[in-house]
C-alpha positions, 0 to 999 in steps of 0.5 A: 895027026902030027904032034904039033897039030895034036898039041894045038887040038888039045889046047883048043879043047881045053879052052872050049871046055874051060879046063884051064889055060895053056901052059908055058911048058906047052909053048916051049914044047911046041916051039922046040925051045926051053921054058927059059927061052920062052920067058926070055923072048917076052922079058928080054927079047934082045937076047933071043934071035928074031927067028926063035922069037917068031917061033915062040910067038907063033906057038903061043898064039896057036895055043892061046897063051900069053904071059902070066896075069895077062892070060887070066885077064883074057878069061874075062877080057878085062883086067881094069888096069892101065899103066904109065911109065915116066922118067921120074917122080922127082919133077912135078911135071910128071906127077901132075900128068900122072895125077890127071891120068889117074882121075880119068882112069878112076872115073872109068873103073880103071886102076893105074900102075906107075913105074919110073924108068930113071931115063933108062930105056932098058929098065923101062922095057922091063917095067912095061913087060911086067905090066903086060904080064899083069894084064895091063889094058892100056899104057902111057909112055913119056917121049919116043925113046923106047926100045923097038921091042916095046912097041912090037909087044904093044902092037902084037898084043893090041894094047893101046898106048900113047906117048906123052910130053912130046909131039911131032907131026907125022909121028908113027905113034899117038902123041899127046904133048907139045913140039919141044923143038918149036918151043925152044926156038921160040924162047931163043928168038925172044932173046934174040929180039931183045938184042942178045948175041952171046948165048949159053945153054944149060941143059939136062942130059940128052942121052935116051931123051928125045925131048932134050935132043929136040930142044937143042935143035930148036935153039941151034936152028934159031941161032943159025937163022940169026947168024949166031952159034954156040961155042964149046964152053957155052954148052953145058950138059948135066944133071937137072939140079939146082947144084948143077945150075949154080955150078954152071953159072959160076963158070960162065960168070968167070969167063972173060967179058968178050966171050961171056954170054949175056943170055942163058937158056936152061932146059927146065926151071930147076936148072934156071933157078940154080943158075940165078942162085949161082949168078947172085953168088958170083956177085952179078945180077939178073937180068942186068948182067945175064938174062935167064930163061927156064921151061915148065913154069914150076910153082916157085918160078913166078914167086922168086925175085926176079921172077923167071921167064919161062914156058908154061906147059899144062901137064895136067891137060896132057895127062887128061887127054892121054888118058881119055884117048886110051879110054876111047879105045878100051870102051870101043869108041875108037880103034887107036888113040889119036895124037893131040898137040897141046899149046905152050905159053911163053911167060915173060917175067923179070929174068930177061931184058935187053943186054947191057951196053958194054963200054 
Protein backbone atom coordinates (compact mmCIF):
# COMPACT_ATOMS: atom_id res chain seq x y z
CA UNK A 1 0.00 0.00 0.00
CA UNK A 2 1.38 3.44 -0.93
CA UNK A 3 1.64 6.27 1.56
CA UNK A 4 -1.10 8.24 -0.25
CA UNK A 5 -3.53 5.35 -0.42
CA UNK A 6 -2.85 4.60 3.24
CA UNK A 7 -3.63 8.21 4.13
CA UNK A 8 -6.89 8.08 2.23
CA UNK A 9 -7.92 4.77 3.82
CA UNK A 10 -7.14 6.16 7.27
CA UNK A 11 -9.30 9.20 6.61
CA UNK A 12 -12.14 7.09 5.21
CA UNK A 13 -12.00 4.77 8.25
CA UNK A 14 -12.08 7.73 10.62
CA UNK A 15 -15.16 9.14 8.87
CA UNK A 16 -16.93 5.76 8.87
CA UNK A 17 -16.24 5.30 12.55
CA UNK A 18 -17.26 8.84 13.43
CA UNK A 19 -13.95 9.54 15.17
CA UNK A 20 -13.47 13.05 13.80
CA UNK A 21 -12.78 15.16 10.74
CA UNK A 22 -9.83 15.11 8.43
CA UNK A 23 -7.35 17.78 9.44
CA UNK A 24 -5.61 20.58 7.63
CA UNK A 25 -2.26 18.88 8.28
CA UNK A 26 -3.41 15.73 6.50
CA UNK A 27 -4.41 17.67 3.39
CA UNK A 28 -1.06 19.48 3.41
CA UNK A 29 0.86 16.22 3.79
CA UNK A 30 -1.09 14.49 1.05
CA UNK A 31 -0.61 17.41 -1.35
CA UNK A 32 3.06 17.82 -0.47
CA UNK A 33 2.72 21.45 0.65
CA UNK A 34 2.69 23.41 3.89
CA UNK A 35 -0.46 24.05 5.90
CA UNK A 36 -0.05 27.75 5.12
CA UNK A 37 -0.21 26.98 1.40
CA UNK A 38 -3.41 24.98 1.89
CA UNK A 39 -4.99 27.89 3.75
CA UNK A 40 -3.78 30.32 1.11
CA UNK A 41 -5.25 28.21 -1.68
CA UNK A 42 -8.71 28.68 -0.18
CA UNK A 43 -8.44 32.24 1.15
CA UNK A 44 -6.10 33.88 -1.38
CA UNK A 45 -6.17 31.59 -4.43
CA UNK A 46 -4.59 34.21 -6.68
CA UNK A 47 -1.35 33.74 -4.69
CA UNK A 48 -1.15 29.99 -5.36
CA UNK A 49 -0.36 28.50 -8.75
CA UNK A 50 -3.13 26.67 -10.57
CA UNK A 51 -1.17 23.40 -10.49
CA UNK A 52 -0.68 23.61 -6.72
CA UNK A 53 -4.31 24.57 -6.12
CA UNK A 54 -5.47 21.55 -8.08
CA UNK A 55 -3.24 19.24 -6.00
CA UNK A 56 -4.59 20.74 -2.78
CA UNK A 57 -8.24 20.55 -3.85
CA UNK A 58 -7.79 16.95 -5.00
CA UNK A 59 -6.16 16.02 -1.68
CA UNK A 60 -8.92 17.75 0.29
CA UNK A 61 -11.59 15.97 -1.71
CA UNK A 62 -9.94 12.58 -1.27
CA UNK A 63 -10.07 12.84 2.53
CA UNK A 64 -13.35 14.72 2.74
CA UNK A 65 -11.87 17.95 4.11
CA UNK A 66 -13.38 21.43 3.72
CA UNK A 67 -12.33 24.58 5.57
CA UNK A 68 -13.24 25.01 9.21
CA UNK A 69 -16.94 25.38 10.06
CA UNK A 70 -18.03 24.20 6.63
CA UNK A 71 -16.74 20.76 7.59
CA UNK A 72 -18.64 20.80 10.86
CA UNK A 73 -21.77 21.69 8.89
CA UNK A 74 -21.25 18.65 6.66
CA UNK A 75 -21.64 16.39 9.66
CA UNK A 76 -25.34 17.28 9.76
CA UNK A 77 -25.52 18.41 6.13
CA UNK A 78 -26.94 21.74 7.28
CA UNK A 79 -25.61 24.95 8.80
CA UNK A 80 -28.86 26.94 8.33
CA UNK A 81 -26.80 29.96 7.24
CA UNK A 82 -27.17 32.04 4.07
CA UNK A 83 -24.87 34.89 3.09
CA UNK A 84 -25.21 38.13 1.18
CA UNK A 85 -22.43 40.45 0.08
CA UNK A 86 -23.48 43.96 -0.94
CA UNK A 87 -21.41 47.03 -1.86
CA UNK A 88 -22.70 49.22 0.97
CA UNK A 89 -25.47 49.67 3.52
CA UNK A 90 -25.31 53.45 3.17
CA UNK A 91 -27.76 53.27 0.25
CA UNK A 92 -31.33 52.27 1.01
CA UNK A 93 -31.60 50.21 -2.20
CA UNK A 94 -29.35 47.54 -0.74
CA UNK A 95 -30.84 47.67 2.74
CA UNK A 96 -34.28 47.09 1.20
CA UNK A 97 -32.96 44.06 -0.66
CA UNK A 98 -31.32 42.62 2.45
CA UNK A 99 -34.42 43.20 4.56
CA UNK A 100 -36.57 41.29 2.08
CA UNK A 101 -34.04 38.45 1.88
CA UNK A 102 -33.88 38.14 5.63
CA UNK A 103 -37.65 37.79 5.91
CA UNK A 104 -37.72 34.96 3.36
CA UNK A 105 -34.77 33.16 4.92
CA UNK A 106 -36.23 33.49 8.42
CA UNK A 107 -39.45 31.84 7.23
CA UNK A 108 -37.36 28.82 6.26
CA UNK A 109 -35.24 28.66 9.40
CA UNK A 110 -32.14 30.24 7.89
CA UNK A 111 -29.90 32.86 9.48
CA UNK A 112 -28.36 35.56 7.27
CA UNK A 113 -24.76 36.75 7.31
CA UNK A 114 -24.24 40.21 5.77
CA UNK A 115 -20.99 41.72 4.50
CA UNK A 116 -20.18 44.96 2.66
CA UNK A 117 -17.44 44.93 0.04
CA UNK A 118 -17.19 48.71 -0.40
CA UNK A 119 -17.07 48.04 -4.16
CA UNK A 120 -13.77 46.17 -3.70
CA UNK A 121 -13.87 42.73 -5.43
CA UNK A 122 -10.85 41.44 -3.49
CA UNK A 123 -12.48 42.35 -0.18
CA UNK A 124 -15.67 40.72 -1.39
CA UNK A 125 -13.74 37.53 -2.12
CA UNK A 126 -12.24 37.51 1.38
CA UNK A 127 -15.67 37.98 2.91
CA UNK A 128 -17.13 35.21 0.77
CA UNK A 129 -14.36 32.82 1.82
CA UNK A 130 -15.00 33.66 5.47
CA UNK A 131 -18.67 32.82 4.95
CA UNK A 132 -17.79 29.57 3.21
CA UNK A 133 -15.57 28.60 6.15
CA UNK A 134 -18.57 29.12 8.41
CA UNK A 135 -20.60 26.68 6.36
CA UNK A 136 -22.80 29.09 4.43
CA UNK A 137 -25.38 27.12 2.44
CA UNK A 138 -26.29 29.75 -0.17
CA UNK A 139 -25.07 33.18 -1.22
CA UNK A 140 -26.34 36.34 -2.91
CA UNK A 141 -23.91 38.79 -4.53
CA UNK A 142 -24.57 42.25 -5.98
CA UNK A 143 -23.74 42.50 -9.70
CA UNK A 144 -21.39 40.41 -11.83
CA UNK A 145 -17.99 41.96 -11.09
CA UNK A 146 -16.41 39.35 -8.84
CA UNK A 147 -13.08 37.49 -9.08
CA UNK A 148 -13.27 34.22 -11.05
CA UNK A 149 -11.92 32.44 -7.97
CA UNK A 150 -15.13 33.25 -6.10
CA UNK A 151 -17.30 31.62 -8.75
CA UNK A 152 -14.93 28.64 -8.84
CA UNK A 153 -15.23 28.10 -5.09
CA UNK A 154 -19.02 28.32 -5.13
CA UNK A 155 -19.31 25.92 -8.05
CA UNK A 156 -16.79 23.43 -6.64
CA UNK A 157 -18.51 23.32 -3.26
CA UNK A 158 -21.98 23.22 -4.90
CA UNK A 159 -23.12 26.33 -3.02
CA UNK A 160 -26.09 27.88 -4.87
CA UNK A 161 -25.77 31.60 -5.55
CA UNK A 162 -27.57 34.43 -7.31
CA UNK A 163 -26.45 37.83 -8.55
CA UNK A 164 -28.75 40.73 -7.71
CA UNK A 165 -29.49 44.25 -8.94
CA UNK A 166 -28.54 43.35 -12.51
CA UNK A 167 -29.96 41.26 -15.33
CA UNK A 168 -28.36 40.29 -18.60
CA UNK A 169 -29.98 37.90 -21.06
CA UNK A 170 -27.84 34.80 -21.63
CA UNK A 171 -25.68 35.32 -18.55
CA UNK A 172 -23.74 32.34 -17.18
CA UNK A 173 -25.02 33.00 -13.66
CA UNK A 174 -28.51 33.23 -12.16
CA UNK A 175 -29.40 36.92 -12.02
CA UNK A 176 -32.31 38.61 -10.27
CA UNK A 177 -32.58 42.26 -11.23
CA UNK A 178 -33.06 44.57 -14.17
CA UNK A 179 -31.30 45.51 -17.39
CA UNK A 180 -29.30 48.59 -16.40
CA UNK A 181 -28.35 49.38 -20.00
CA UNK A 182 -31.95 49.31 -21.23
CA UNK A 183 -33.17 51.36 -18.25
CA UNK A 184 -30.76 54.23 -18.89
CA UNK A 185 -31.36 54.11 -22.64
CA UNK A 186 -35.04 54.54 -21.86
CA UNK A 187 -34.37 57.53 -19.59
CA UNK A 188 -32.12 59.13 -22.22
CA UNK A 189 -34.70 58.62 -24.96
CA UNK A 190 -37.31 60.35 -22.80
CA UNK A 191 -35.13 63.46 -22.64
CA UNK A 192 -34.40 63.29 -26.37
CA UNK A 193 -38.13 63.11 -27.05
CA UNK A 194 -38.60 66.26 -24.96
CA UNK A 195 -36.25 68.04 -27.38
CA UNK A 196 -32.94 68.02 -25.49
CA UNK A 197 -29.79 67.90 -27.58
CA UNK A 198 -27.05 68.88 -25.11
CA UNK A 199 -26.47 66.41 -22.32
CA UNK A 200 -24.29 65.90 -19.27
CA UNK A 201 -23.86 62.78 -17.18
CA UNK A 202 -23.11 62.73 -13.44
CA UNK A 203 -22.29 59.15 -12.51
CA UNK A 204 -20.77 57.12 -9.69
CA UNK A 205 -17.40 55.39 -10.37
CA UNK A 206 -17.48 52.60 -12.94
CA UNK A 207 -14.38 50.72 -11.73
CA UNK A 208 -15.38 47.23 -10.58
CA UNK A 209 -19.05 48.12 -11.09
CA UNK A 210 -20.74 46.37 -14.01
CA UNK A 211 -24.03 48.17 -13.30
CA UNK A 212 -22.49 51.61 -13.90
CA UNK A 213 -20.72 50.39 -17.05
CA UNK A 214 -24.07 49.15 -18.38
CA UNK A 215 -25.77 52.46 -17.55
CA UNK A 216 -23.15 54.42 -19.43
CA UNK A 217 -23.54 52.13 -22.44
CA UNK A 218 -27.28 52.70 -22.41
CA UNK A 219 -26.86 56.48 -22.40
CA UNK A 220 -24.21 56.47 -25.12
CA UNK A 221 -26.19 54.13 -27.40
CA UNK A 222 -29.37 56.19 -27.07
CA UNK A 223 -27.49 59.40 -27.84
CA UNK A 224 -25.69 57.82 -30.79
CA UNK A 225 -29.00 56.64 -32.25
CA UNK A 226 -30.13 60.29 -32.23
CA UNK A 227 -26.87 61.52 -33.74
CA UNK A 228 -25.72 62.97 -30.43
CA UNK A 229 -22.71 62.45 -28.16
CA UNK A 230 -21.08 63.64 -24.97
CA UNK A 231 -17.95 65.76 -24.84
CA UNK A 232 -15.26 65.34 -22.20
CA UNK A 233 -16.43 68.14 -19.95
CA UNK A 234 -19.98 66.77 -19.85
CA UNK A 235 -19.02 63.36 -18.39
CA UNK A 236 -18.48 63.65 -14.64
CA UNK A 237 -17.57 60.58 -12.61
CA UNK A 238 -17.19 60.65 -8.85
CA UNK A 239 -18.49 59.66 -5.43
CA UNK A 240 -22.23 59.03 -5.25
CA UNK A 241 -22.85 61.86 -2.81
CA UNK A 242 -24.83 65.08 -2.51
CA UNK A 243 -21.59 67.07 -2.38
CA UNK A 244 -20.31 65.63 -5.66
CA UNK A 245 -23.66 66.29 -7.31
CA UNK A 246 -23.64 69.88 -6.11
CA UNK A 247 -20.08 70.42 -7.30
CA UNK A 248 -20.88 69.03 -10.74
CA UNK A 249 -23.94 71.27 -11.06
CA UNK A 250 -21.85 74.32 -10.27
CA UNK A 251 -19.28 73.45 -12.93
CA UNK A 252 -21.94 72.73 -15.55
CA UNK A 253 -23.83 75.94 -14.79
CA UNK A 254 -20.60 77.92 -15.31
CA UNK A 255 -20.14 76.68 -18.90
CA UNK A 256 -20.79 79.08 -21.78
CA UNK A 257 -24.39 78.86 -22.99
CA UNK A 258 -23.57 77.28 -26.39
CA UNK A 259 -21.88 74.31 -24.69
CA UNK A 260 -23.98 74.20 -21.53
CA UNK A 261 -26.17 71.07 -21.24
CA UNK A 262 -29.91 71.41 -20.95
CA UNK A 263 -30.36 67.91 -19.53
CA UNK A 264 -28.34 66.19 -16.78
CA UNK A 265 -28.62 62.42 -16.38
CA UNK A 266 -27.56 61.20 -12.94
CA UNK A 267 -26.54 57.70 -11.95
CA UNK A 268 -28.80 57.65 -8.91
CA UNK A 269 -31.16 59.83 -6.91
CA UNK A 270 -28.53 60.95 -4.40
CA UNK A 271 -26.45 62.49 -7.17
CA UNK A 272 -29.56 63.98 -8.79
CA UNK A 273 -30.69 65.62 -5.54
CA UNK A 274 -27.22 67.09 -5.15
CA UNK A 275 -27.34 68.39 -8.72
CA UNK A 276 -30.68 70.06 -8.07
CA UNK A 277 -29.28 71.72 -4.96
CA UNK A 278 -26.21 72.89 -6.86
CA UNK A 279 -28.30 74.34 -9.68
CA UNK A 280 -30.35 76.34 -7.18
CA UNK A 281 -27.18 77.56 -5.46
CA UNK A 282 -25.83 78.73 -8.83
CA UNK A 283 -28.95 80.84 -9.38
CA UNK A 284 -30.68 78.61 -11.95
CA UNK A 285 -33.89 76.62 -11.91
CA UNK A 286 -35.04 73.07 -12.55
CA UNK A 287 -36.52 72.33 -15.06
CA UNK A 288 -36.56 75.79 -16.65
CA UNK A 289 -32.78 75.92 -17.13
CA UNK A 290 -31.80 72.27 -16.62
CA UNK A 291 -33.79 69.04 -16.71
CA UNK A 292 -32.47 66.54 -14.15
CA UNK A 293 -33.08 62.80 -13.83
CA UNK A 294 -32.15 60.28 -11.17
CA UNK A 295 -32.49 56.55 -10.63
CA UNK A 296 -33.85 54.31 -7.82
CA UNK A 297 -36.78 56.51 -6.66
CA UNK A 298 -35.66 57.09 -3.10
CA UNK A 299 -38.37 58.03 -0.62
CA UNK A 300 -37.28 61.68 -0.65
CA UNK A 301 -37.35 62.00 -4.45
CA UNK A 302 -41.11 62.44 -4.78
CA UNK A 303 -41.35 64.82 -1.83
CA UNK A 304 -38.87 67.53 -2.75
CA UNK A 305 -39.79 70.39 -5.08
CA UNK A 306 -39.40 70.11 -7.94
CA UNK A 307 -40.11 66.40 -7.55
CA UNK A 308 -37.49 64.27 -9.26
CA UNK A 309 -38.04 62.36 -12.48
CA UNK A 310 -36.46 58.99 -11.82
CA UNK A 311 -36.73 55.23 -12.37
CA UNK A 312 -38.44 53.10 -9.74
CA UNK A 313 -36.79 49.78 -8.91
CA UNK A 314 -38.57 47.40 -6.56
CA UNK A 315 -35.53 46.37 -4.54
CA UNK A 316 -37.63 44.49 -2.02
CA UNK A 317 -38.95 42.33 -4.87
CA UNK A 318 -35.38 41.68 -6.03
CA UNK A 319 -34.37 40.57 -2.54
CA UNK A 320 -37.45 38.41 -2.08
CA UNK A 321 -37.11 36.60 -5.43
CA UNK A 322 -33.36 36.09 -4.95
CA UNK A 323 -33.90 34.51 -1.54
CA UNK A 324 -36.77 32.35 -2.82
CA UNK A 325 -34.59 31.04 -5.63
CA UNK A 326 -31.89 30.04 -3.17
CA UNK A 327 -34.44 28.39 -0.89
CA UNK A 328 -35.72 26.25 -3.78
CA UNK A 329 -32.20 24.83 -4.10
CA UNK A 330 -31.75 24.26 -0.39
CA UNK A 331 -35.09 22.45 -0.14
CA UNK A 332 -34.32 20.22 -3.13
CA UNK A 333 -37.03 21.70 -5.36
CA UNK A 334 -34.47 22.87 -7.92
CA UNK A 335 -30.90 22.01 -8.84
CA UNK A 336 -29.92 25.60 -9.61
CA UNK A 337 -31.45 29.05 -9.03
CA UNK A 338 -33.12 30.62 -12.04
CA UNK A 339 -32.74 34.14 -13.44
CA UNK A 340 -35.61 36.62 -13.13
CA UNK A 341 -35.89 40.03 -14.76
CA UNK A 342 -37.61 42.62 -12.58
CA UNK A 343 -39.41 45.43 -14.40
CA UNK A 344 -38.49 49.05 -13.71
CA UNK A 345 -40.88 51.98 -13.98
CA UNK A 346 -40.15 55.49 -15.29
CA UNK A 347 -41.58 58.04 -12.83
CA UNK A 348 -42.16 61.30 -14.71
CA UNK A 349 -42.23 64.26 -12.33
CA UNK A 350 -41.43 67.95 -12.22
CA UNK A 351 -37.65 67.95 -12.78
CA UNK A 352 -37.85 67.35 -16.55
CA UNK A 353 -39.43 69.45 -19.29
CA UNK A 354 -38.71 70.59 -22.84
CA UNK A 355 -35.61 72.81 -23.06
CA UNK A 356 -36.16 76.53 -23.00
CA UNK A 357 -36.01 78.32 -26.35
CA UNK A 358 -32.67 80.08 -26.68
CA UNK A 359 -32.60 83.66 -27.99
